[in-house]
C-alpha positions as CSV (number, residue, x, y, z in Angstrom):
1,M,-45.1,98.7,133.4
2,K,-41.5,96.7,134.9
3,P,-43.4,93.5,136.2
4,I,-44.6,93.0,132.4
5,F,-41.3,93.4,131.6
6,I,-40.2,91.2,134.2
7,I,-41.8,88.6,133.5
8,L,-41.7,88.6,129.6
9,F,-38.0,88.6,130.0
10,L,-38.2,85.3,132.5
11,F,-40.6,84.2,129.6
12,L,-38.2,84.8,126.3
13,L,-35.1,82.7,129.0
14,I,-37.1,80.0,130.1
15,F,-38.0,79.4,125.9
16,F,-34.5,80.1,125.1
17,A,-32.9,78.0,127.4
18,S,-35.3,75.1,126.7
19,G,-34.5,75.0,123.2
20,S,-30.8,75.4,123.4
21,Y,-31.0,72.2,126.0
22,A,-33.0,70.2,123.0
23,Q,-30.1,71.3,121.0
24,Q,-27.2,70.1,122.7
25,N,-28.5,66.8,124.3
26,K,-29.1,65.1,120.4
27,G,-26.5,62.1,121.8
28,I,-23.2,60.8,119.7
29,T,-22.8,58.3,116.6
30,T,-20.5,55.4,117.6
31,R,-20.0,51.9,115.7
32,A,-22.5,48.9,117.4
33,V,-22.1,45.4,117.3
34,V,-25.7,43.4,116.9
35,Y,-24.7,40.7,119.6
36,Q,-28.5,38.0,119.7
37,G,-30.7,40.4,118.6
38,D,-29.6,43.3,120.7
39,T,-27.6,46.2,119.3
40,I,-24.9,47.1,122.1
41,P,-22.4,50.4,121.1
42,F,-18.9,48.8,120.3
43,I,-16.3,51.8,121.4
44,E,-12.0,51.5,122.1
45,L,-10.5,52.6,125.2
46,P,-6.9,54.0,124.8
47,T,-4.7,51.1,126.6
48,F,-4.5,51.8,130.3
49,R,-1.0,50.9,131.7
50,Y,-0.4,50.4,135.4
51,F,2.6,50.2,137.3
52,A,2.1,49.6,141.0
53,P,4.1,51.9,143.0
54,R,7.4,51.3,143.7
55,I,8.4,50.5,146.9
56,F,12.2,50.2,148.5
57,T,13.7,47.9,151.0
58,N,16.5,51.0,151.1
59,N,17.8,54.5,150.2
60,R,20.4,52.8,148.3
61,E,17.6,51.1,146.2
62,Q,15.9,54.2,145.9
63,Q,18.6,56.1,144.9
64,Q,20.1,53.8,142.4
65,F,16.0,53.2,140.9
66,N,16.4,57.4,141.0
67,R,19.6,57.2,139.1
68,L,18.5,55.4,135.7
69,V,15.3,57.6,135.7
70,R,17.5,60.4,135.1
71,N,20.3,58.1,132.8
72,I,17.0,57.2,130.9
73,K,15.8,60.7,130.8
74,R,19.0,62.4,129.5
75,V,19.4,59.3,126.6
76,Y,15.7,58.5,125.4
77,P,14.9,61.7,123.7
78,Y,18.4,60.5,121.5
79,A,16.9,56.8,121.2
80,R,13.2,58.5,119.9
81,L,15.4,60.6,117.2
82,A,17.6,57.8,115.9
83,G,14.9,55.4,115.3
84,I,12.7,58.7,113.1
85,K,16.4,59.0,111.7
86,F,17.2,55.4,110.7
87,D,13.7,55.4,108.8
88,E,14.5,58.4,107.3
89,Y,17.6,57.5,105.6
90,S,17.1,54.4,105.4
91,E,14.0,55.2,102.8
92,M,16.7,58.0,101.3
93,L,19.7,55.4,100.5
94,A,17.3,52.7,99.2
95,G,15.9,54.8,96.5
96,L,19.7,55.9,95.2
97,E,20.6,53.4,92.5
98,T,24.2,52.9,92.5
99,E,26.5,52.0,95.6
100,A,29.3,54.8,95.1
101,Q,25.7,57.0,96.0
102,R,25.3,55.4,98.8
103,K,28.6,55.4,100.1
104,R,29.1,59.2,99.6
105,A,25.3,60.2,101.1
106,A,26.4,57.6,104.0
107,R,29.3,60.2,104.5
108,N,26.9,63.0,104.1
109,L,24.8,61.5,106.8
110,E,27.6,60.6,109.1
111,R,29.4,64.1,109.2
112,E,25.5,65.9,109.1
113,I,25.0,63.9,112.9
114,R,28.5,64.4,113.4
115,D,28.5,67.9,113.6
116,E,24.8,68.2,115.2
117,F,25.4,65.5,118.1
118,E,28.8,64.7,118.8
119,G,29.4,67.6,121.5
120,E,26.1,66.1,123.1
121,L,26.9,63.0,123.0
122,R,30.8,62.9,124.1
123,R,29.0,64.3,127.8
124,L,27.3,61.3,128.5
125,T,28.1,58.7,130.9
126,I,29.5,55.0,130.9
127,S,25.9,53.7,132.0
128,Q,24.2,56.5,130.0
129,G,26.4,54.6,126.6
130,H,25.0,51.5,127.8
131,I,21.0,52.5,128.4
132,L,21.5,54.4,125.0
133,I,22.9,51.4,123.4
134,K,19.7,49.4,124.6
135,L,17.4,52.6,123.8
136,I,18.2,52.5,120.0
137,D,18.0,48.6,120.0
138,R,14.2,49.5,120.8
139,E,13.8,52.6,118.7
140,T,15.1,50.8,115.0
141,S,14.6,47.2,116.2
142,H,18.0,47.0,114.8
143,T,21.3,46.7,117.3
144,S,23.5,49.3,117.0
145,Y,26.4,46.5,115.3
146,D,23.4,46.4,112.7
147,V,23.3,50.3,111.9
148,L,26.1,50.7,111.8
149,R,27.2,47.8,109.3
150,D,24.1,48.5,107.1
151,F,25.4,52.2,106.8
152,R,29.4,52.5,107.2
153,G,30.0,49.0,106.3
154,A,31.3,45.9,108.0
155,F,35.3,47.1,108.4
156,T,33.8,49.8,110.3
157,A,31.3,48.3,112.4
158,V,33.8,45.7,113.5
159,F,36.4,48.5,114.4
160,W,33.7,50.0,116.5
161,Q,33.1,47.2,118.0
162,S,36.4,46.0,118.7
163,F,36.8,49.9,120.4
164,G,34.0,49.9,122.0
165,R,34.8,46.9,123.6
166,L,38.0,48.5,125.3
167,F,35.6,50.9,126.9
168,G,33.0,48.2,127.9
169,Y,30.2,49.0,125.2
170,N,29.2,45.9,122.8
171,L,27.5,47.5,120.3
172,K,25.3,43.8,119.6
173,T,23.4,44.5,122.7
174,E,20.4,43.2,122.5
175,Y,17.5,45.1,124.3
176,D,15.0,42.4,126.4
177,P,12.0,44.2,127.8
178,Y,10.5,40.7,129.3
179,G,13.9,40.1,130.8
180,E,16.9,42.4,132.2
181,D,15.8,45.4,131.0
182,M,12.4,45.0,132.2
183,L,12.8,48.1,134.6
184,I,13.8,50.7,131.6
185,E,11.2,49.9,129.5
186,E,8.8,50.0,133.0
187,I,10.5,54.2,132.9
188,V,10.4,54.5,129.3
189,Q,6.7,53.6,129.2
190,L,6.3,55.9,132.2
191,I,8.0,58.7,130.3
192,E,6.1,58.2,127.1
193,M,2.5,58.4,129.5
194,G,4.5,61.8,131.5
195,A,3.9,59.8,134.5
196,I,7.7,60.9,135.3
């Protein structure tokens, strides 16, 4: 009696295994391009960025790089948030009809941002502040001076530019990912990829 059950069990196992195998390997559907009478599958691959391993000539250079990475990691979330808020607030202010409504809304937005982030941003170091100004330009495509001028007016922008220059800040600093800010851009891309 036992051999019949074993044979029956093996037969059922083979039957169901072969049936599920045929159902699993049906293939995938993809776009295709016909080139000289031949059909070629067209598959878009995600962008892959590769950065060569960094070689440092001395310990001091490695410490400077590590400090830059630490500073960028500290301020990059604020810059990303600034880009999101800039788009959001620009749309909202563009929808308002009168200049008085825009000024009132801009004042309320400034108060809201100040209440939420002022304490954290005051604790940034000078070098982190310089990096933040550049990253805000990267994320918003506008310098910090332009953002201030658009939301709070020219007088306020000139005041804060003058005040910032006393402490070494230039709100008109532009982000140059192919020039002097190439290392910052590389670190930001590594952060976005999750490699750092």
